[in-house]
N, C-alpha and C positions, 0 to 999 in steps of 0.2 A: 480400548475404547477411545483413549485420549490421541492415540498414533492415527485413529481413523478420523477423528475431527480436525487434526492438523492437515491430514492429507485432503479432506474435503474443502477446506480453506485453500490450500495450494492450488488445487485443480480450479475451485472456483475463480481465482485471482489469475490462473495461467490462461484459462479459458477468456476471461474479460479482457485480459492484455492482448491476446490474439485476435480478438475481433474488434479491438479498441472500444471497449465498453467499460461500464462501471459496476461495482457490486454495491448495492445499497446495504446501508447498516441493518436495515430489517431483515435483508436477507441472510446477513451475518449472522445476527441473532437467532434466525429461525434454524440456523445447524446446532442448535444447543436445546436442551431441555430447559423448561421454565424454571428448575430448581439450580441449575447450573450457574454458581456466581460470576458476576462480571470479571473478577479477578481471574477465573479460570478461563473465561471466553477470551480475554485479551492476553493472558498466556500463551493461549492456542496460537492465537493471532500472531503473535510475535515469533513465536518457533516457525509458523507458516512463511513468515515473511523473510525471515532469516535462511530458510531452506530454498527460496527462490533467488536469492543472490546476496552478496556482501551489502549489509545496510548503509556501510559508509559511501558506498557507490550506487546503489540503487534501492529505490524503496516501493515494492509492489503494494504496499498498504496505501498509497496514493490513489487507488482503485475504488476503495470504500467511499461512498458519499453519502451525505445527509441529504436532506431535501433541497438545501440550497445548491447543491452539485459540489461542495467541498468536502474534503475528507474532515473528520472529528479532530479534535486536541491531540489526540494520541499521535497522529501523523505528524503535527507541528513540532511534540516534544521530541520524537523520534529524531526528525530532521535537524532539528538545533542541536541535539546531543551529538549526533552521528557527523554532521557537516556543519558546524557552528560559522565557519568563514562564509560559505555559499549562503547560509540562512541570514546572516548580518548583511551579505551585500544585496539581498534584495528586501528583506523586511527590516533593516536598521536593527539597532541593540535591542535586545529583550526586555528592557526596562519601558521602553515606548509602548503604546497601545498598537497593536498591528491593524494595519486596515485591509478590509476586503479585497480591494485592488490588489495590494501586495499579495495578500495571500492567493489569490487567484493566478496571478504571475508566477508565483513559485509553484503552485500546483500544476499548472499548465505546462510549465517546462519538464518538471518530473513525469507528468504523464506520457508526455512524448518521448520522454528517455526510456520508460517502461515499455511502450509499444514498441520502439526501435529494438529494445533488448527481447521483446518477445518475437518479432519477425526473425531476428537474427539466429533465435535459438532453434524456432521452427525450420527454417531453412538449412541450418546444420544437422538438426535430426532426419529432415528428408534426405539430404544429400549422405548421410549414413546409412540409411535403409534403403538406398537406391542401389 
């Protein structure tokens, strides 16, 4: 059951990337039962993201979006943990309050990278099957 949930998240993120779209947190949470704890949901998300690529290089979790269009704090924590220098270059030291403008810059750049990665993977897959 848990493997199926991770795979559903992988498919949703991959499709969103291939079509340059986002996945709402509402849609993400709808993949789980009402009794599934948040820790289990975010654990499945972490595993799905890791299966799509090395998080220190690319983070498909950037495609999750709140109503303001930005990913939640889980993305920013992951980015800071795995790519600290890149995070600080855009956001400044983590001790400062992070502005929405800087968050948008970081997110837009990462989303472009994810969309390009998805295009590259799709074209490699098409070439392999041809």
